[in-house]
DRENMAR-64223 format. One record per residue: residue in one letter; x, y, z of N, C-alpha, C in turn; chain. Coordinates in pm, 1 decimal, m for minus. Atoms other than C-alpha are relative to their C-alpha. Last residue first. Layout:
# residues N
A	X	Y	Z	X	Y	Z	X	Y	Z	A
...
END
This chain:
# residues 291
G	3.4	m98.3	107.6	974.6	m7201.5	239.2	134.4	16.5	m63.4	A
G	11.5	67.5	128.3	967.3	m7526.9	439.8	m0.6	94.5	m117.1	A
K	m53.4	135.6	m3.8	895.4	m7344.0	760.8	m23.8	m67.9	m133.4	A
K	89.8	103.3	m49.6	819.2	m6984.5	676.8	67.0	m137.5	m3.7	A
L	m1.9	m1.2	m145.9	1087.4	m6719.1	644.9	m88.5	m108.7	60.5	A
A	m127.6	58.8	m43.4	1154.7	m6793.5	278.3	7.1	m10.8	151.1	A
R	8.8	144.6	9.8	786.7	m6737.9	204.4	127.7	m69.7	44.5	A
P	89.8	56.7	m101.9	796.7	m6382.1	337.3	m10.8	m151.3	m4.3	A
H	118.2	58.5	64.8	1103.0	m6287.9	129.2	m88.8	m70.0	103.4	A
A	103.2	m91.5	47.1	1335.1	m6047.2	311.3	m126.6	m67.4	m53.8	A
R	40.2	m99.7	m98.8	1584.3	m6229.5	531.8	m127.3	74.0	m43.1	A
Q	47.5	68.0	m120.2	1610.6	m6544.8	323.1	m48.4	97.6	107.2	A
Y	126.5	67.1	31.1	1636.4	m6345.0	1.9	m60.3	m62.8	125.6	A
N	100.1	m105.3	15.2	1902.0	m6115.6	144.3	m138.0	m60.0	m27.9	A
L	29.8	m50.4	m133.6	2098.4	m6416.3	263.8	m107.7	107.8	m5.2	A
K	80.2	100.0	m69.9	2075.0	m6579.0	m79.5	m40.6	47.7	139.2	A
L	131.9	m0.1	62.9	2198.3	m6264.2	m253.3	m94.0	m97.3	71.3	A
E	67.6	m119.3	m49.5	2488.3	m6233.8	m9.3	m142.7	7.6	m55.4	A
R	34.2	30.5	m138.6	2587.3	m6592.6	m92.2	m75.3	117.4	62.9	A
Y	115.4	88.7	5.4	2568.1	m6503.0	m460.3	m45.2	m38.1	140.9	A
T	117.0	m82.7	29.7	2796.5	m6205.9	m397.6	m126.0	m86.5	m9.6	A
T	30.9	m81.5	m116.8	3049.0	m6430.1	m225.8	m125.5	82.6	m24.1	A
H	61.4	91.1	m96.1	3036.3	m6683.7	m506.2	m41.5	76.4	125.0	A
T	136.1	19.6	49.1	3100.0	m6401.0	m753.4	m74.3	m97.3	90.5	A
Y	87.0	m104.6	m54.9	3397.3	m6303.7	m538.6	m142.1	m11.3	m52.8	A
V	38.5	40.1	m135.0	3566.7	m6636.6	m612.4	m94.2	102.5	61.8	A
Q	132.0	62.4	m0.7	3554.6	m6535.7	m978.9	m43.5	m46.6	138.0	A
T	102.7	m101.2	m27.2	3845.3	m6295.8	m932.1	m137.0	m63.7	16.9	A
T	m27.2	m53.8	m132.9	4101.8	m6574.6	m905.0	m107.0	99.4	40.6	A
A	47.4	99.1	m97.2	3946.0	m6753.2	m1202.8	22.1	48.6	143.2	A
L	138.4	m34.7	m32.7	3996.4	m6436.7	m1408.6	m55.7	m95.2	104.8	A
S	102.0	92.0	49.5	4368.7	m6505.5	m1394.1	m138.8	46.1	43.1	A
E	m42.1	51.6	129.7	4647.8	m6250.5	m1365.1	m110.4	m84.7	m62.4	A
H	m2.6	145.8	11.3	4471.9	m6061.5	m1087.1	44.4	m41.4	m140.1	A
G	m130.1	45.5	46.5	4568.6	m5693.9	m1052.6	12.5	m150.8	m3.4	A
L	m65.9	76.7	m105.0	4270.1	m5600.4	m836.3	140.4	m45.5	m40.2	A
L	m19.0	m88.1	m114.9	4157.9	m5323.8	m1072.4	75.4	m70.9	113.3	A
K	m107.9	m94.1	31.1	4213.8	m5547.5	m1374.6	29.5	92.3	117.3	A
Q	m125.4	75.3	13.3	4004.2	m5831.7	m1230.3	117.7	94.0	m22.9	A
V	m43.8	23.7	m138.3	3734.2	m5585.2	m1123.9	131.9	m76.5	0.3	A
A	m46.8	m129.6	m49.4	3709.8	m5469.4	m1487.0	52.1	m14.4	142.8	A
T	m133.1	m21.5	58.3	3693.3	m5831.8	m1602.2	57.9	134.9	42.6	A
I	m99.7	79.6	m70.8	3408.4	m5893.3	m1354.6	141.0	18.3	m57.8	A
D	m38.6	111.8	85.4	3198.3	m5606.6	m1488.8	116.2	m75.3	64.9	A
A	m125.9	m14.5	74.0	3071.3	m5387.1	m1205.2	27.6	m126.0	m82.7	A
G	10.1	9.4	145.0	2700.8	m5420.9	m1117.6	127.6	16.4	m79.5	A
N	58.6	m120.7	56.4	2673.7	m5302.4	m759.3	11.9	6.6	m152.5	A
N	139.1	m11.1	m44.9	2725.7	m5644.0	m605.3	m71.1	119.7	m60.8	A
L	79.0	97.9	75.0	3039.4	m5682.2	m817.7	m147.6	5.9	39.6	A
M	m2.4	m36.7	142.2	3194.3	m5360.5	m683.8	m90.2	m93.7	m80.3	A
D	94.1	m111.2	19.0	3081.8	m5439.8	m328.5	m3.4	46.5	m145.4	A
T	136.4	48.1	m20.8	3252.4	m5779.4	m336.4	m102.1	109.9	m27.1	A
A	37.7	85.0	113.2	3575.1	m5647.0	m487.7	m145.6	m45.0	10.8	A
F	m1.2	m79.3	123.2	3609.7	m5359.3	m239.0	m53.1	m82.6	m117.4	A
S	122.9	m80.1	m6.5	3512.1	m5580.7	54.9	m14.4	86.3	m124.1	A
H	112.8	88.1	29.4	3780.8	m5833.6	m38.9	m131.0	78.7	m4.8	A
R	m14.9	33.9	142.7	4040.0	m5554.4	m49.8	m115.0	m91.1	m43.3	A
L	47.8	m118.5	71.9	3909.4	m5430.3	287.7	11.7	m20.4	m151.0	A
V	146.0	2.9	m13.0	3950.5	m5783.6	426.3	m60.9	120.2	m72.6	A
H	51.9	84.8	107.2	4305.4	m5782.5	287.4	m152.5	m11.8	5.8	A
P	6.2	m69.8	128.9	4394.3	m5482.0	503.5	m63.0	m84.6	m109.7	A
S	m129.8	m17.2	64.9	4304.3	m5680.2	818.1	m14.6	80.1	m129.1	A
L	m1.3	m145.6	15.6	4026.8	m5718.9	1071.8	135.4	39.2	m58.2	A
K	m133.1	m60.6	3.5	3957.5	m6088.4	1036.2	m13.8	149.8	m21.3	A
E	m96.4	99.0	m49.9	3646.0	m6282.9	1132.3	140.1	58.0	8.6	A
C	m65.4	71.5	110.0	3425.0	m5974.9	1093.3	102.6	m95.6	58.7	A
H	17.4	142.0	m30.3	3187.1	m5772.7	1308.8	51.3	m82.4	m117.7	A
V	26.0	85.2	115.9	3314.8	m5415.9	1281.0	m8.4	m146.5	42.7	A
G	93.2	107.2	m34.3	3283.4	m5221.3	1606.1	m35.6	m90.9	m115.2	A
A	126.8	m27.7	67.4	3440.6	m4901.8	1472.4	m104.3	m107.9	27.2	A
D	61.4	m116.3	m65.6	3719.2	m4932.2	1729.7	m135.7	34.1	m60.9	A
A	45.4	44.5	m132.5	3794.0	m5282.5	1596.7	m70.5	113.4	73.6	A
L	117.7	83.6	21.6	3807.4	m5154.2	1238.1	m56.8	m49.7	132.7	A
Q	111.3	m83.4	45.3	4040.1	m4871.2	1337.4	m127.7	m80.9	m20.3	A
R	48.0	m86.6	m109.1	4267.3	m5091.6	1546.0	m121.0	81.1	m42.5	A
H	64.9	83.3	m102.4	4298.7	m5362.4	1279.9	m59.5	87.3	110.6	A
V	128.4	46.4	53.2	4372.6	m5111.5	1003.7	m77.2	m77.8	105.6	A
I	84.2	m118.5	19.0	4645.8	m4936.0	1202.2	m139.8	m41.6	m46.3	A
N	47.4	m42.4	m131.8	4791.1	m5268.4	1322.1	m92.8	121.3	m9.7	A
Y	98.1	97.8	m48.9	4813.2	m5401.9	965.6	m58.8	46.1	132.9	A
I	121.1	m21.0	79.6	4984.7	m5083.8	847.0	m110.1	m94.6	46.7	A
M	58.7	m124.9	m47.5	5238.5	m5111.9	1129.9	m131.0	29.4	m72.7	A
R	68.4	29.9	m126.3	5305.2	m5474.6	1044.5	m68.9	123.8	56.4	A
R	117.1	86.7	17.2	5381.2	m5387.4	681.5	m77.6	m22.5	130.3	A
Y	m36.0	138.1	31.1	5615.0	m5094.0	740.8	m124.5	m86.7	12.3	A
L	67.3	100.9	m80.9	5547.4	m4722.4	720.8	53.4	m138.3	m36.8	A
P	114.3	72.4	58.6	5800.6	m4486.7	567.4	m62.4	m96.7	99.7	A
E	m35.7	137.6	35.5	6016.2	m4250.1	775.6	m122.6	m72.8	m56.1	A
G	m32.9	6.2	141.7	5925.2	m3879.8	762.9	39.0	m138.9	m46.2	A
T	m144.5	m23.3	15.3	5941.0	m3840.5	1141.0	42.3	4.7	m146.0	A
P	m28.3	m141.5	m24.4	5561.8	m3799.5	1160.5	148.1	36.2	m14.1	A
R	19.2	m34.0	m140.4	5537.0	m4146.4	1000.0	29.4	148.8	20.5	A
V	m117.3	m9.3	m86.6	5501.1	m4188.4	625.4	m43.1	21.5	144.9	A
F	37.5	11.3	m141.0	5253.2	m4285.5	355.4	125.6	m3.2	87.9	A
F	118.2	m81.4	m24.9	5336.0	m4155.0	6.9	m38.3	m1.5	148.2	A
Y	120.2	81.6	m16.2	5690.1	m4288.4	m10.5	m117.6	88.6	39.8	A
E	2.5	100.4	106.8	5969.2	m4074.2	m153.6	m128.9	m80.8	6.6	A
I	74.5	122.3	m29.8	5928.7	m3754.9	49.0	4.3	m93.4	m120.5	A
S	70.6	53.4	115.9	6178.5	m3468.4	43.5	m60.3	m136.6	32.6	A
Q	m81.8	68.8	99.5	6267.3	m3331.1	384.5	m85.1	m52.5	m114.7	A
S	m68.0	m92.7	90.8	6059.5	m3068.8	566.5	77.2	m71.2	m110.0	A
I	m118.4	68.4	53.1	5802.6	m3285.7	739.7	64.7	88.6	m106.2	A
I	m82.8	52.9	m108.8	5548.7	m3120.2	972.2	128.0	m67.4	m48.7	A
D	m18.4	m97.3	m108.9	5364.0	m2884.7	737.0	96.2	m50.0	106.7	A
N	m98.9	m99.5	42.7	5417.4	m3104.9	430.4	25.5	105.1	106.0	A
R	m132.0	63.6	9.2	5239.5	m3393.1	603.6	107.7	101.2	m35.6	A
L	m49.3	23.4	m136.0	4943.0	m3178.6	706.0	141.1	m57.9	m1.3	A
T	m20.2	m131.4	m62.3	4895.6	m3051.2	350.3	57.0	m14.5	140.0	A
R	m122.4	m58.9	55.4	4947.7	m3397.8	203.2	30.4	136.3	61.7	A
Y	m117.1	71.6	m51.8	4687.4	m3549.6	434.4	129.6	62.9	m48.5	A
I	m11.7	m36.2	m141.8	4423.2	m3288.9	354.0	125.5	m62.0	58.9	A
N	m44.2	m139.7	m5.8	4486.2	m3333.8	m20.3	16.9	48.6	143.9	A
I	m140.7	m4.3	42.4	4464.3	m3712.1	6.9	54.8	142.3	11.9	A
V	m77.3	42.5	m117.4	4138.6	m3679.8	204.8	149.7	m1.3	m32.4	A
E	10.4	m102.2	m105.2	3981.1	m3475.6	m75.2	86.0	m35.2	121.3	A
C	m82.0	m114.7	40.8	4105.6	m3711.4	m347.9	0.7	107.4	108.5	A
L	m138.1	35.9	m29.2	3956.7	m4010.5	m165.5	93.3	116.1	m32.8	A
E	m11.4	13.3	m145.9	3615.1	m3844.8	m166.4	143.6	m31.9	39.9	A
K	m23.4	m130.5	m61.0	3657.9	m3728.9	m526.9	15.0	m8.0	152.3	A
G	102.6	m103.4	2.2	3693.3	m4075.9	m671.0	36.2	124.3	78.3	A
F	69.4	m19.0	m127.5	3972.5	m4316.4	m760.5	m91.7	121.2	m9.0	A
P	70.5	m128.4	m13.3	4129.0	m4470.8	m1070.7	m61.3	13.0	139.6	A
I	128.7	13.8	m67.8	4384.2	m4752.9	m1039.7	m65.6	138.1	9.7	A
I	59.3	m128.8	m32.8	4674.8	m4778.4	m1285.3	m137.4	m24.0	62.4	A
R	136.6	m20.4	46.9	4877.8	m5097.8	m1295.8	m50.1	135.2	50.3	A
E	65.9	m127.1	m27.4	5245.2	m5185.1	m1272.2	m144.6	m2.7	m48.6	A
K	83.1	m46.3	110.7	5376.9	m5539.0	m1253.4	m73.5	127.0	40.4	A
N	m35.5	m137.1	37.4	5657.8	m5584.3	m1002.3	m77.6	52.3	m120.5	A
R	m100.9	10.6	106.6	5608.6	m5961.4	m986.8	30.7	136.8	m61.2	A
K	m80.7	121.4	m4.5	5299.9	m5888.5	m776.2	88.2	m8.5	m123.7	A
G	60.9	120.0	m54.8	5181.1	m5530.6	m786.4	95.2	m116.9	4.6	A
H	m82.6	112.6	45.6	5356.9	m5198.2	m832.0	m52.3	m125.0	67.9	A
V	m56.8	89.9	m100.9	5097.6	m4924.2	m797.0	84.8	m106.6	m67.5	A
K	m72.9	110.8	63.2	5003.5	m4620.8	m1004.4	65.1	m84.4	108.9	A
L	m129.6	30.2	m61.8	4739.3	m4380.2	m878.1	60.3	m123.1	m66.1	A
E	m47.8	135.9	18.0	4446.8	m4209.3	m1044.6	133.7	m17.4	71.1	A
L	75.8	89.8	m88.1	4231.9	m3900.9	m1005.5	37.3	m145.9	m27.1	A
R	61.1	103.0	84.2	4393.0	m3726.9	m1306.5	m91.8	m93.5	79.4	A
F	54.4	m70.5	115.9	4462.5	m3412.9	m1103.4	m73.5	m98.2	m91.1	A
T	132.9	m50.2	m33.4	4498.8	m3598.0	m772.0	m61.3	81.8	m114.0	A
D	32.8	m115.2	85.0	4788.8	m3805.1	m907.0	m143.4	46.2	28.2	A
V	135.9	m33.5	m43.5	4943.5	m4044.1	m653.3	m38.1	131.5	m67.1	A
N	95.8	83.5	72.8	5244.8	m4195.6	m828.5	m144.4	20.4	44.9	A
V	15.6	m52.2	135.9	5481.8	m3916.9	m725.5	m104.4	m77.5	m80.0	A
D	76.5	m124.4	m3.8	5427.6	m4007.1	m358.8	m26.8	53.2	m140.4	A
A	m83.7	m120.2	9.5	5541.7	m4363.3	m418.1	m86.9	125.0	m4.4	A
L	57.4	m102.7	87.5	5326.2	m4652.5	m293.3	84.7	127.1	2.8	A
T	m103.5	m47.4	93.0	5553.9	m4912.0	m132.7	m49.6	109.2	m94.2	A
E	m126.0	m24.4	m72.5	5338.3	m4980.4	175.7	104.6	64.4	m90.5	A
L	17.1	m124.8	m74.9	5016.1	m4944.0	m22.6	128.7	38.3	71.4	A
E	13.5	m107.7	97.9	5127.1	m5203.9	m275.6	m18.4	134.6	68.4	A
T	m134.6	m31.4	49.6	5251.3	m5432.8	1.6	m4.6	115.3	m100.1	A
C	m74.7	m66.9	m106.8	4909.4	m5417.2	169.7	138.8	41.6	m47.5	A
R	m58.6	89.1	m99.0	4725.9	m5499.7	m153.9	79.6	80.4	102.6	A
M	m142.3	33.5	10.4	4512.3	m5248.6	m343.0	44.2	m93.6	113.1	A
G	m21.6	144.5	m0.9	4132.3	m5266.5	m354.8	145.8	m40.0	m7.2	A
T	m86.1	40.2	112.1	4108.4	m4898.9	m460.6	21.5	m150.5	m7.1	A
T	43.0	m60.8	126.6	3819.8	m4759.2	m252.6	87.2	m37.7	m119.6	A
Y	137.3	34.6	37.2	3852.0	m4991.2	48.4	m39.2	54.3	m137.8	A
F	16.7	144.6	15.9	4229.5	m4987.6	83.2	m138.6	m32.6	m55.2	A
M	m70.9	37.5	121.8	4244.5	m4613.3	19.5	m9.8	m150.5	m25.8	A
L	78.4	m38.9	117.6	3974.9	m4539.3	276.5	66.5	m44.3	m129.6	A
L	121.4	81.0	2.7	4149.7	m4731.6	553.6	m80.8	27.0	m127.2	A
I	m42.2	138.4	24.9	4486.8	m4574.5	475.5	m122.4	m90.2	m13.4	A
L	m30.2	11.0	142.3	4325.5	m4229.7	451.6	43.1	m141.7	m36.8	A
R	129.4	0.4	70.6	4171.6	m4264.2	797.5	21.5	m20.3	m149.5	A
D	61.3	129.5	m26.9	4512.4	m4359.7	937.2	m136.5	m12.8	m67.8	A
R	m71.8	105.2	72.4	4678.6	m4063.1	768.3	m67.6	m135.6	17.6	A
T	31.7	m14.4	142.5	4412.7	m3821.2	892.5	67.7	m108.9	m81.9	A
A	140.4	37.2	17.8	4436.9	m3945.7	1251.4	m40.5	6.6	m146.6	A
V	10.5	145.4	m13.7	4818.6	m3934.7	1234.3	m143.5	m46.2	m22.2	A
F	m68.0	70.7	109.5	4828.1	m3578.3	1096.1	m22.1	m150.8	7.3	A
D	m96.6	93.8	m57.6	4566.2	m3425.7	1327.0	61.0	m85.0	m111.1	A
Q	m121.5	m77.0	m28.7	4390.1	m3117.7	1190.4	112.2	m88.7	53.6	A
R	m66.4	m34.1	126.1	4117.2	m3321.6	1018.4	125.0	85.4	19.3	A
D	m71.0	m125.8	m22.2	4015.9	m3479.9	1347.8	83.4	33.5	m122.9	A
W	m126.5	15.7	m71.0	3773.8	m3751.7	1234.8	66.2	136.8	12.2	A
D	m99.3	m105.2	21.1	3413.5	m3777.7	1111.0	126.6	m31.1	79.6	A
A	m46.9	m61.3	m124.9	3205.5	m4094.4	1089.5	109.4	101.6	m29.4	A
S	87.9	m113.9	m27.6	3043.2	m4159.4	751.4	44.8	73.3	125.8	A
F	m44.9	m115.5	77.4	3338.2	m4375.0	644.8	m93.4	120.6	11.1	A
I	m141.2	m34.4	m24.8	3291.0	m4633.5	917.1	36.4	131.5	m67.2	A
S	m10.6	m58.5	m134.4	2909.3	m4634.7	903.9	142.0	46.8	29.7	A
Y	65.1	m131.2	7.0	2906.8	m4691.1	526.8	13.4	71.9	134.4	A
T	m95.5	m89.5	67.1	3161.0	m4971.3	567.8	m58.3	140.3	m11.1	A
E	m109.1	m28.6	m92.9	2931.1	m5130.9	826.1	103.4	92.1	m63.5	A
E	48.7	m94.4	m100.3	2621.7	m5102.2	608.5	108.7	36.2	101.6	A
P	9.9	m138.1	50.1	2811.2	m5256.9	318.1	m46.8	101.1	103.9	A
R	131.8	m26.8	56.8	2906.1	m5572.4	515.2	m11.6	147.1	m39.5	A
I	79.1	m81.8	m90.9	3276.2	m5626.2	566.0	m132.1	34.4	m68.1	A
Y	18.6	m139.0	38.3	3441.9	m5912.7	378.4	m88.6	71.3	102.0	A
T	68.6	m72.9	m106.1	3587.1	m6256.3	435.9	m10.4	146.8	m39.3	A
P	m66.2	m113.5	m63.2	3677.1	m6433.8	114.0	m86.1	63.9	108.7	A
L	44.8	m127.6	56.0	3510.3	m6770.1	47.9	68.2	114.9	73.3	A
S	102.2	m66.4	m80.2	3714.9	m7073.0	145.0	m37.0	132.6	m64.8	A
K	m6.5	m145.6	2.0	3895.1	m7280.3	m114.3	m114.6	59.2	80.8	A
S	127.6	m56.5	42.7	3923.5	m7645.0	m17.7	7.5	152.3	11.5	A
I	52.2	m101.2	m91.0	4284.9	m7750.1	m1.1	m130.8	54.9	m54.9	A
K	62.5	m110.0	72.2	4378.8	m8074.4	m169.8	m64.9	95.3	98.4	A
A	146.0	0.6	m1.0	4602.1	m8284.4	49.4	m54.4	121.6	m73.9	A
T	57.7	m59.3	m120.1	4964.1	m8290.8	m53.8	m151.3	m1.9	m11.3	A
S	139.3	m42.2	15.3	5160.0	m8501.3	m298.4	m49.8	55.5	133.0	A
L	67.6	m35.7	m124.3	5533.2	m8541.6	m334.0	m142.9	44.4	m29.4	A
E	98.2	101.9	m36.4	5637.6	m8715.3	m653.8	m73.1	30.6	129.8	A
A	106.7	3.5	101.1	5808.6	m8410.4	m803.1	m110.0	m98.0	38.1	A
A	119.6	m67.8	m51.3	6006.3	m8355.4	m481.4	m117.5	m7.2	m96.6	A
P	66.8	84.4	m100.0	6270.1	m8617.4	m571.7	m127.9	62.2	53.9	A
N	57.3	m90.5	m99.2	6355.8	m8428.9	m895.1	m76.0	m82.7	104.2	A
K	143.3	14.4	m26.2	6577.2	m8669.6	m1085.3	m44.1	98.9	106.5	A
E	71.3	74.0	103.3	6915.1	m8646.7	m1255.6	m151.3	m2.4	19.6	A
I	74.3	99.5	m76.7	7069.2	m8368.3	m1045.4	m95.2	m70.2	m97.5	A
S	m26.8	141.4	30.3	7307.6	m8209.0	m1294.8	m63.4	m100.2	95.6	A
H	m110.9	52.1	m79.9	7313.7	m7853.4	m1154.9	8.8	m152.1	m0.7	A
Y	m126.2	m73.7	11.1	7108.9	m7638.1	m1394.0	118.9	m63.9	72.1	A
R	m20.5	m69.1	127.0	6785.1	m7817.4	m1478.1	141.6	55.3	m14.7	A
N	12.2	95.3	109.8	6767.3	m8075.9	m1201.1	34.4	64.8	m134.9	A
L	m120.8	83.6	m2.9	6893.9	m7826.8	m945.1	2.1	m99.9	m115.5	A
Y	m113.1	m86.3	36.4	6622.1	m7577.6	m1046.6	130.1	m81.2	m4.4	A
K	17.2	m21.7	143.5	6354.6	m7847.7	m1034.9	115.5	85.6	m53.3	A
Y	m55.9	116.9	68.0	6494.2	m7944.2	m697.6	m20.6	5.6	m151.7	A
F	m143.8	11.0	m26.0	6440.6	m7594.4	m559.7	61.7	m115.8	m78.0	A
A	m67.9	m103.1	78.5	6099.6	m7544.2	m721.3	151.7	m11.1	13.8	A
R	14.1	33.7	142.4	5970.6	m7874.7	m586.0	76.2	98.7	m87.0	A
L	m89.9	112.4	30.1	6112.3	m7799.9	m241.2	m6.7	m38.1	m148.1	A
S	m137.0	m52.0	m9.4	5944.2	m7457.7	m226.2	101.2	m108.3	m36.2	A
Q	m24.8	m71.1	124.9	5619.3	m7614.9	m347.8	140.2	59.2	m2.3	A
V	m22.4	104.3	101.0	5635.7	m7857.5	m55.6	30.4	65.1	m134.6	A
K	m132.2	54.2	m28.5	5677.4	m7561.9	179.4	36.1	m111.7	m99.1	A
R	m99.6	m94.8	49.3	5378.5	m7391.2	16.9	141.9	m52.3	21.9	A
R	3.9	0.4	146.6	5158.5	m7698.7	61.8	105.0	95.4	m57.1	A
I	m71.7	120.4	43.9	5263.6	m7729.7	424.3	6.7	m5.1	m152.1	A
T	m143.1	m20.6	m26.8	5158.4	m7369.2	488.6	82.2	m119.0	m48.7	A
T	m48.3	m102.1	93.8	4819.3	m7418.7	320.1	149.9	21.6	15.8	A
A	m17.7	66.0	130.3	4754.5	m7744.7	506.8	55.8	97.8	m103.2	A
S	118.7	4.6	84.9	4807.7	m7560.2	834.1	33.0	m67.4	m132.7	A
L	3.0	m108.6	98.0	5098.8	m7649.5	1059.0	m123.5	m15.8	m88.2	A
D	130.9	m65.4	9.4	5019.3	m7877.9	1351.2	0.3	122.9	m90.4	A
C	m17.0	m132.8	m61.2	5386.2	m7963.8	1418.0	m127.7	82.9	m7.3	A
E	m6.5	21.2	m145.2	5299.0	m8329.4	1350.9	18.1	131.8	75.5	A
K	137.2	29.5	m44.3	5194.7	m8226.1	999.3	m4.9	m18.6	150.7	A
L	74.5	m126.6	5.5	5534.8	m8063.8	945.1	m144.0	m19.5	47.6	A
H	m42.8	m83.0	m112.6	5710.5	m8382.6	1061.1	m77.9	131.8	4.4	A
T	61.2	61.3	m119.3	5508.2	m8590.2	814.5	33.9	81.7	124.7	A
V	141.7	m36.6	8.0	5611.6	m8349.5	537.4	m75.4	m56.1	120.8	A
W	11.4	m139.2	m43.0	5973.5	m8392.5	648.9	m145.6	46.7	m1.0	A
L	m25.4	m2.5	m143.8	5953.2	m8770.8	629.8	m15.9	141.7	54.2	A
R	127.2	38.9	m63.0	5796.7	m8739.1	286.5	12.6	0.3	151.9	A
L	90.6	m114.0	10.2	6104.9	m8546.7	176.0	m134.2	m30.9	65.2	A
Y	m46.5	m102.0	m94.2	6335.4	m8817.3	304.4	m95.6	120.0	0.3	A
S	36.5	47.2	m134.2	6128.3	m9081.3	120.8	45.1	98.4	107.6	A
T	138.3	m39.8	m28.0	6156.3	m8880.1	m200.8	m41.5	m40.8	140.9	A
S	100.9	78.5	71.8	6533.8	m8919.4	m197.1	m139.5	48.4	39.9	A
I	136.7	m6.6	m51.8	6810.8	m8676.8	m102.3	m95.1	m81.6	m87.9	A
K	31.1	124.3	m71.6	7171.2	m8777.3	m171.8	m144.4	m5.7	50.5	A
Q	m5.8	115.9	90.2	7240.7	m8517.0	m444.0	m49.0	m127.9	67.9	A
A	125.3	10.4	75.9	7123.7	m8228.1	m223.5	m4.3	m124.8	m87.3	A
D	m37.4	40.2	135.8	7411.7	m8281.9	19.1	m128.3	m26.9	m78.9	A
F	110.1	24.9	93.4	7375.5	m8104.3	355.0	52.5	m31.5	m140.0	A
V	m22.0	131.7	62.2	7684.1	m8140.0	577.1	m109.1	m32.2	m102.7	A
E	m121.9	m1.3	82.0	7702.8	m7765.4	662.2	24.7	m134.1	m69.1	A
P	25.9	m38.8	139.9	7337.7	m7769.0	774.5	122.5	m4.1	m90.0	A
Q	m135.5	m21.4	53.4	7420.5	m7963.0	1092.3	m9.3	37.0	m148.4	A
G	m60.4	m119.4	m58.4	7096.5	m7940.6	1294.4	143.2	24.7	m43.0	A
G	m2.7	10.1	m145.9	6980.8	m8294.0	1228.1	70.3	116.9	65.5	A
T	m138.7	19.7	m46.0	7083.6	m8275.6	863.3	10.1	m10.6	151.7	A
I	m54.1	121.9	60.0	6730.9	m8332.0	727.7	144.0	m27.3	43.2	A
F	65.7	123.4	m43.9	6572.7	m8083.1	967.1	73.0	m123.8	m50.9	A
E	m25.3	16.8	m143.4	6816.4	m7793.9	922.8	m57.1	m133.1	49.4	A
R	m141.2	38.2	m14.0	6808.6	m7832.4	543.4	35.2	m28.0	146.3	A
W	m14.8	136.0	53.3	6428.4	m7828.0	543.5	143.0	m50.1	19.3	A
Q	61.5	89.1	m98.5	6416.4	m7521.3	769.5	14.6	m145.8	m42.4	A
E	m91.9	3.3	m114.8	6663.8	m7342.6	538.8	m54.3	m92.0	109.3	A
L	m114.2	84.1	36.9	6452.6	m7437.8	238.4	101.9	m9.3	113.2	A
D	42.8	140.6	11.8	6132.3	m7301.3	391.9	119.0	m91.7	m24.8	A
R	24.1	49.3	m136.4	6300.8	m6976.0	499.9	m40.6	m147.2	m1.7	A
K	m131.9	11.0	m64.4	6438.3	m6915.8	151.0	m14.6	m59.5	140.4	A
Y	m66.8	117.3	57.7	6098.4	m6988.1	m3.5	135.2	m22.9	66.6	A
A	71.8	118.7	m48.4	5929.3	m6739.6	234.6	66.8	m127.6	m51.5	A
S	m32.6	17.0	m141.7	6191.1	m6468.7	168.3	m64.7	m126.0	56.7	A
V	m139.7	45.8	m5.5	6157.1	m6511.1	m208.1	40.2	m28.5	144.6	A
T	m0.9	137.5	49.2	5777.9	m6482.9	m179.6	140.9	m59.0	8.2	A
H	62.6	85.1	m101.4	5800.5	m6172.0	41.6	0.8	m146.8	m42.6	A
V	m95.4	16.0	m110.2	6049.6	m5998.4	m190.8	m55.9	m96.6	103.3	A
S	m5.9	m107.1	m99.0	5812.4	m6054.5	m481.1	103.0	m31.7	107.6	A
F	86.3	23.8	m115.1	5889.9	m6293.8	m766.5	17.8	113.1	100.8	A
N	60.3	m124.9	m48.3	6049.3	m6148.1	m1079.8	m101.1	m23.7	111.4	A
L	143.6	26.0	m7.9	6113.6	m6488.9	m1239.4	m76.9	119.5	54.4	A
E	50.0	56.9	125.9	6458.8	m6384.3	m1359.9	m151.1	m23.0	1.5	A
C	m42.9	m73.2	119.4	6585.6	m6143.9	m1093.6	m61.2	m52.3	m129.3	A
R	16.2	m145.6	m10.6	6408.0	m6248.6	m775.4	26.2	69.0	m133.8	A
M	137.9	m36.1	m32.5	6347.3	m6617.2	m838.9	m19.3	151.5	m1.8	A
END
């Protein structure tokens, strides 16, 4: 998965965890006696039933089933298992929910507010929020963003997306200004060479949970009304606002790093929902009973 299929570290870790949980369950806590050859579909269905009884979400169960399918497909191809017992497993179809996003007036309010430009942490945290919203990058992409890949001369940055695919994202002058302020403050307090763009005052890189907490705290302090206050919500907001303001959907697809246009098309539903809300709020006939 890691070397040949080029899956991300997080995907490999999730699959590994799923398979270890499966082995633990089917052996009754004695993983050393596990024998993949003796597993039938009925055993796998028993585990799926157990997962449902644990009140796991349909999405989580679906991924765990996919982990088993991939594992037994691998054994079937390379290790002489005649039949893939996981191939017959079926899971409930998951209805796709629309992405949660921040309303434009709220993002305007957030980024119109000033901050302490002499404070390294305050500037870094502001830059994290702004970079998510103005580039649409993923949390992992921001976490691993290399300092050399942030080019304020060309106004573009290079990120490593899913399956380690590189893409170039352009950015504007506002982000460039905050990047320059951040770099000046960072270079004043950190003497050693920097590999990652975003770091702590000690020079150590940020980690995923820390980035999430920074975003959550800033959005909460700004009084944002949203179901989730996470980096991915800012990515959703980026895509939604781009499409609402006339961006071509294939351009948004490339900026987000989506392999399939169908993945990007979910945001067109979001923009249509926004259009309907605006109509209902503004048109005099829509406000009347039966209008």
